C-alpha positions in Angstrom: 28.4 28.3 -90.5 30.8 29.5 -93.2 34.0 27.6 -94.0 35.9 30.5 -92.5 34.0 30.3 -89.3 34.5 26.5 -89.1 38.2 27.2 -89.5 38.0 29.7 -86.6 36.4 27.1 -84.4 39.0 24.6 -85.3 41.8 27.1 -84.7 40.3 28.1 -81.3 40.2 24.5 -80.1 43.6 23.7 -81.5 45.1 26.6 -79.6 43.5 25.3 -76.5 44.6 21.7 -76.9 47.3 22.0 -74.2 45.2 23.9 -71.7 41.8 22.3 -72.3 42.0 19.8 -69.4 42.8 22.5 -66.9 39.5 24.3 -67.5 37.2 21.5 -68.6 35.6 20.5 -65.2 32.1 20.7 -66.6 33.1 18.9 -69.8 34.6 16.0 -67.9 31.5 15.6 -65.7 29.1 15.7 -68.7 31.2 13.1 -70.5 31.0 10.8 -67.5 27.2 11.3 -67.2 26.8 10.6 -70.9 28.9 7.5 -70.6 26.6 6.1 -68.0 23.6 6.7 -70.3 25.4 4.9 -73.1 26.2 1.9 -70.9 22.5 1.5 -70.1 21.6 1.0 -73.8 21.2 -2.2 -75.6 24.2 -2.4 -78.0 25.7 -5.0 -80.2 28.7 -6.9 -78.8 31.9 -5.3 -80.0 30.0 -2.4 -81.6 31.2 -0.2 -84.4 31.4 3.3 -82.8 31.8 6.8 -84.2 32.5 9.7 -81.9 31.9 13.3 -83.0 34.1 16.0 -81.3 36.3 13.7 -79.2 38.3 16.6 -77.8 41.0 15.3 -75.5 39.3 12.0 -74.9 36.9 12.3 -71.9 34.2 10.3 -73.5 36.6 8.3 -75.7 38.0 6.5 -72.7 34.5 5.1 -71.9 33.8 3.9 -75.4 37.2 2.3 -75.7 36.2 0.2 -72.6 33.3 -1.2 -74.7 35.8 -3.1 -76.8 34.5 -1.9 -80.2 35.2 -3.8 -83.3 35.8 -0.4 -85.0 36.3 2.9 -83.3 36.4 6.1 -85.3 37.3 9.2 -83.3 36.7 12.5 -85.0 37.2 16.2 -84.2 37.3 19.4 -86.2 40.7 20.2 -84.6 43.7 18.2 -85.6 45.5 19.3 -82.3 42.6 17.9 -80.2 42.8 14.6 -82.1 46.5 14.4 -81.4 45.8 15.1 -77.7 43.1 12.4 -77.7 45.5 9.9 -79.3 48.2 10.6 -76.7 45.6 10.2 -73.9 44.3 6.9 -75.1 47.6 5.3 -76.2 47.5 2.2 -78.3 43.9 1.2 -78.9 43.0 -1.8 -81.1 40.7 -1.0 -84.1 40.9 2.8 -83.4 41.2 5.4 -86.2 41.4 9.2 -85.9 40.0 11.6 -88.5 39.7 15.3 -88.8 36.1 15.9 -89.7 33.3 18.4 -89.3 30.6 16.4 -87.5 27.9 18.5 -89.0 28.9 17.3 -92.5 30.1 13.7 -92.0 32.3 12.2 -94.7 32.3 8.6 -93.6 30.3 5.5 -94.5 27.5 4.1 -92.3 26.7 1.0 -90.4 27.6 2.3 -86.9 26.0 0.7 -83.8 26.8 3.8 -81.8 27.4 7.4 -82.7 28.1 9.5 -79.7 29.1 13.1 -78.9 29.7 15.1 -75.7 29.4 18.9 -75.9 30.1 19.3 -79.6 26.7 19.7 -81.1 26.3 23.3 -79.7 28.8 24.3 -82.4 26.5 23.1 -85.2 24.5 25.6 -87.2 21.7 23.3 -88.2 21.3 20.8 -85.4 18.2 19.0 -86.7 19.6 18.5 -90.2 23.0 17.4 -88.7 21.2 14.9 -86.5 19.4 13.5 -89.5 22.6 13.1 -91.4 24.3 11.4 -88.5 21.3 9.1 -87.7 21.4 8.0 -91.4 24.9 6.4 -90.6 23.4 4.1 -87.9 23.0 0.4 -88.4 19.5 -1.0 -87.6 19.2 -1.1 -83.8 22.0 1.5 -83.5 21.9 4.6 -81.3 22.8 8.3 -81.7 23.6 9.6 -78.2 24.7 13.1 -77.3 25.0 15.8 -74.8 24.8 19.5 -75.8 24.3 22.8 -74.1 20.7 23.9 -73.8 18.8 27.2 -73.8 19.1 27.9 -70.1 22.9 28.0 -70.1 24.6 31.2 -68.9 21.4 32.9 -68.0 22.7 35.6 -65.6 25.6 36.4 -67.9 23.2 36.9 -70.7 20.9 39.0 -68.5 23.8 41.4 -67.6 24.2 42.1 -71.3 20.5 42.6 -71.8 20.3 44.9 -68.8 22.8 47.1 -70.6 20.8 46.9 -73.9 23.4 44.6 -75.5 23.4 41.2 -77.1 25.4 38.7 -75.2 28.6 37.2 -76.7 27.1 33.7 -76.4 25.8 31.3 -79.0 22.2 30.3 -79.1 21.4 26.9 -77.7 18.3 24.7 -78.3 15.4 24.3 -75.8 14.8 20.7 -74.6 11.2 20.8 -76.0 12.5 21.7 -79.4 14.6 18.6 -79.6 12.1 16.1 -78.1 10.2 15.4 -81.3 13.4 14.4 -83.1 14.5 11.9 -80.5 13.6 8.6 -78.9 14.5 10.0 -75.5 15.6 13.3 -74.1 16.3 14.6 -70.6 18.2 17.5 -69.1 20.0 18.8 -66.1 21.4 22.0 -64.8 25.0 22.1 -63.5 26.2 25.2 -61.6 29.8 26.3 -61.2 30.9 29.3 -59.1 33.6 31.7 -60.2 35.4 34.4 -58.2 34.4 37.0 -60.8 33.5 37.4 -64.4 37.2 37.6 -65.5 37.8 34.1 -64.1 34.7 32.8 -66.0 35.9 34.3 -69.3 39.4 33.0 -68.7 38.1 29.4 -68.3 36.2 29.7 -71.6 39.5 30.7 -73.3 41.3 27.8 -71.6 39.0 25.3 -73.4 38.7 27.3 -76.7 35.0 27.9 -76.2 35.0 31.7 -76.3 33.9 32.3 -79.9 30.6 34.1 -80.5 28.1 33.7 -83.3 29.2 34.6 -86.8 27.1 37.7 -87.0 27.9 39.0 -83.5 29.2 42.5 -83.2 31.5 42.8 -80.2 30.6 45.3 -77.5 33.0 48.1 -76.7 35.7 47.6 -74.0 33.7 50.0 -71.7 30.5 48.0 -72.1 32.4 44.8 -71.3 33.8 46.4 -68.2 30.3 47.3 -67.1 29.2 43.7 -67.5 32.2 42.5 -65.6 31.5 44.9 -62.7 28.2 43.2 -62.2 30.1 40.1 -61.2 33.0 41.6 -59.2 31.9 39.7 -56.1 31.4 36.4 -57.9 29.2 34.6 -60.4 27.3 31.3 -60.4 27.1 30.0 -63.9 24.4 27.6 -65.0 25.3 25.0 -67.6 22.0 23.6 -69.0 22.9 20.1 -70.4 20.5 18.3 -72.8 21.0 14.5 -73.2 19.4 13.0 -76.3 19.1 9.5 -77.7 17.8 8.6 -81.2 17.4 4.8 -81.7 17.2 3.4 -85.2 14.6 0.6 -85.7 
């Protein structure tokens, strides 16, 4: 992703910092599910923790409860970081840093690096995972949740039926990530929306409406045809992939 595109992602999430929690039902649930997986791991007492893409703090609250000796919370959006700081209040040993998680600029030695629904914004996920895993201490874990390939299937199909490419990013298949990880599993969450407009409005509420860099937007008429497909409602599938890499 170009620097300009990274800036666009940061700007979109910054603009959504005040509305994010109103539209982030799935994000909240996934963070809770990821936190349970983290709690099942063998971790050092008072671990050093790095979070990538902390957002407004859904996962952050869970890692704060682990009483880390050092907690570094990062996000590409300064406004999201500020919202997370407000949510958490005063936390011992916590620091906040604007950082692109795909190109980490911090030292290593972390017992836990975690991320909930941020990796889907990475251009080169395997290379990014390699860079992040290099920051782990021996026995440390990289644990994340990301969107998978089955996400938004019927929305994508409506575009394909009209001979158009969907305004959705490409997400990895579970099988493609398995060789890179110590453990991987997935789940499919479904949310129902009154119509396509409501679905799109929710994406805008959370700042997740940006397409791929090379995407050519469809005409207003073509978008209206897609929306007419879902005038009576749409059930949207969120394919969530949970991955763990453990450093020996």
